[in-house]
ZAGURO-130029 format. One line per 5 residues: their letters; for each residue x, y, z of C-alpha. Coordinates in steps of 0.2 Angstrom, whole numbers, always signed. Each point is the difference from the previous one (the first is absolute). Example, Ala and Ser with C-alpha at 12.3 -4.5 7.8 and 13.67 -1.06 7.14 Angstrom:
2
AS = +62,-22,+39 | +6,+17,-3
This chain:
157
MAVTK = +753,-21,+1040 | -12,-8,-14 | +4,-17,-4 | +4,-2,-20 | -7,-12,-11
EQFRR = +18,-6,-4 | +4,-2,+18 | -16,-10,+3 | +2,-11,-15 | +19,-4,+6
WLASF = -7,-4,+18 | -13,-11,-7 | +12,-10,-10 | +6,-8,+15 | -15,-8,+4
AAGVT = +0,-17,-11 | -17,-3,-7 | -9,-15,-9 | -4,+4,-18 | -16,-1,-7
VVTTR = -9,+3,-17 | -18,+8,+4 | -12,-3,-13 | -18,+6,-5 | -11,+0,-15
SADGR = -8,+14,-10 | -19,+2,-4 | +3,-9,-16 | +10,-14,+7 | +17,+6,-4
PYGLT = +14,-6,+13 | +10,+13,+10 | +14,-1,+12 | +13,+9,+9 | +15,-6,+11
ATAFT = -2,+5,+18 | +10,-4,+16 | -12,+12,+11 | -10,-15,+4 | -6,-7,+18
SVSLE = -13,-10,+9 | -11,+10,+10 | -12,-12,+9 | -4,-18,+1 | -18,+0,+5
PPLVL = -6,+6,-11 | +15,-4,-13 | +5,+17,-5 | +16,+7,-9 | +6,+17,-7
VCVDK = +10,+5,-15 | +5,+17,-6 | -2,+5,-18 | +7,+15,-7 | -12,+12,-7
KSESH = +11,+4,-16 | -1,-18,-4 | -8,-6,-16 | -8,-13,+10 | -7,+12,+15
PHFLA = -18,+3,-9 | -3,-17,-3 | +3,-5,+17 | -13,+13,+7 | -14,-5,-14
SRVFA = +1,-18,+2 | +3,-1,+18 | +8,-17,-1 | +19,-5,+0 | +11,-14,+4
VNFLA = +17,+1,+7 | +11,-12,-9 | +16,-4,+12 | +17,-2,-11 | +12,-14,+3
EGQEH = +19,-1,-1 | +3,+1,-19 | -15,+11,-5 | +10,+17,-1 | -5,+1,-18
YARRF = -18,+1,+6 | +4,+13,+13 | +9,+11,-13 | -13,-1,-13 | -15,+2,+11
AVSGG = +11,+17,+7 | +0,+10,-16 | -15,+11,-6 | -8,-6,-16 | +3,-14,-13
EKFRD = -9,-17,-1 | +6,-6,+17 | -10,-18,-1 | +7,-4,-17 | +8,-18,+1
IPFAF = -3,-1,+18 | -11,-15,+5 | -15,+6,+11 | -20,-3,+4 | -13,+11,+6
GVGGA = -5,-5,+19 | -16,-2,+7 | -2,+19,+3 | +7,+4,-17 | +17,+6,+3
PLLQE = +15,-9,-9 | +10,-12,+9 | +17,-4,-8 | +2,-17,-1 | +18,-3,+5
RLGFV = +1,+8,+18 | +4,-3,+19 | -17,+3,+4 | -16,+13,-2 | -15,+7,+10
ECRAE = -14,+6,-11 | -10,+15,+8 | -15,+10,-1 | +4,+19,+5 | -11,+4,+16
EIVEA = +8,+18,+3 | +10,+11,-11 | +11,+14,+9 | +8,+15,-8 | +19,+1,+6
GDHTI = +11,+12,-7 | +5,-5,-17 | -8,-18,+2 | -16,-8,+4 | -1,-13,+13
LIGRV = -12,-14,-5 | -5,-11,+14 | -8,-16,-6 | -9,-15,+8 | +9,-16,-6
VAGDA = -12,-11,-9 | +12,-14,-7 | +18,-4,+2 | +14,-13,-1 | +19,-2,+3
AEEKR = +13,-11,-8 | +10,-8,+16 | +14,-4,-10 | +4,+16,-8 | +12,+14,+8
PLLYF = -5,+18,-2 | +7,+15,-10 | +6,+14,+12 | +4,+18,-4 | +14,+8,+10
RGAYY = +9,+16,-5 | -4,+3,-17 | +3,-18,-5 | -9,-19,+0 | +5,-15,+11
GI = -4,-15,+6 | +1,-8,+18
């Protein structure tokens, strides 16, 4: 019996995940980003992470071309960021304070933490592309708490 897309999605919805906004830039410097829960650490030495990017995403070609990205960890109370970056198109960065990091990817100013990365490996996997990135910079706010996604809704701890 084959696993359906609906079954798979329902099963994975029972896994609570941290919420991130993954960002990059176009060749002309325009910021792009998307909401992702498919993020994890890969290695401590060297420091590697991975993120999965939907091939249908408007941002997808810019991740591949720039080969730089930042993973912004969202904090409790930032559901509005998660929702804004989850939709395709539009001016996602309008009225959101950000700055370009050392690698050139946008960093949200209000966040729980971040890692900036340079793509070391790009792997095609079904309807997503896996970006494996070497971490070149990062930071975290010890006093903030994470935004979580579980069974289709956002939660704090």
